[in-house]
C-alpha positions as CSV (number, residue, x, y, z in Angstrom):
1,M,128.7,157.5,120.1
2,R,126.1,155.2,119.3
3,A,126.0,151.7,119.2
4,H,124.4,150.1,116.4
5,T,121.6,147.5,117.6
6,H,120.0,144.8,115.6
7,T,115.9,145.4,115.9
8,T,113.3,143.1,113.9
9,T,111.6,145.6,112.2
10,P,113.5,148.2,110.2
11,E,113.0,151.7,110.6
12,E,111.1,153.6,107.5
13,G,113.0,156.0,105.5
14,R,116.3,154.8,106.7
15,G,119.1,153.1,105.0
16,L,120.3,153.0,101.2
17,Q,118.2,150.5,99.3
18,P,114.9,151.7,98.0
19,P,111.5,150.5,99.8
20,S,111.0,147.6,96.7
21,H,114.3,146.2,97.1
22,G,114.2,142.4,96.6
23,Q,111.2,142.9,94.8
24,P,111.0,141.7,90.9
25,S,109.7,144.5,88.6
26,P,107.2,143.8,86.3
27,A,109.4,144.0,83.2
28,L,111.7,141.3,84.8
29,L,108.7,139.1,85.6
30,S,107.3,139.3,82.0
31,R,110.4,138.6,80.8
32,A,110.9,135.6,82.6
33,D,107.5,134.4,81.7
34,Q,108.7,134.6,78.3
35,G,111.7,132.9,78.5
36,Y,109.8,130.3,80.4
37,A,107.3,129.6,77.7
38,R,110.0,129.7,75.2
39,F,111.5,126.4,77.5
40,L,108.3,124.8,77.5
41,R,107.5,125.1,73.5
42,R,111.0,123.6,73.2
43,H,110.6,121.0,75.8
44,S,107.0,119.8,74.5
45,T,108.6,120.1,70.8
46,D,111.4,117.7,71.8
47,Q,108.8,115.3,73.7
48,N,106.9,115.1,70.5
49,A,109.4,114.3,68.5
50,Q,111.1,111.6,70.9
51,D,107.5,110.4,70.7
52,E,107.1,109.9,67.1
53,T,110.5,108.0,66.6
54,G,110.6,106.3,69.9
55,Q,114.4,107.7,70.4
56,E,115.8,110.6,72.1
57,H,116.2,114.3,70.1
58,H,119.1,116.1,71.4
59,R,120.0,119.6,70.3
């Protein structure tokens, strides 16, 4: 019987996870960028409304 030992460098080709595990896909990054841009647009619109009225604007 073989004892499992922890190594500092994983062996190539072993394990169940693909080599790109833990790295976001380009599609996921694209959706995240779009969501962040939408957030920034909403935030800047809220700031402009607050500046013009002098009051906070909540949604």
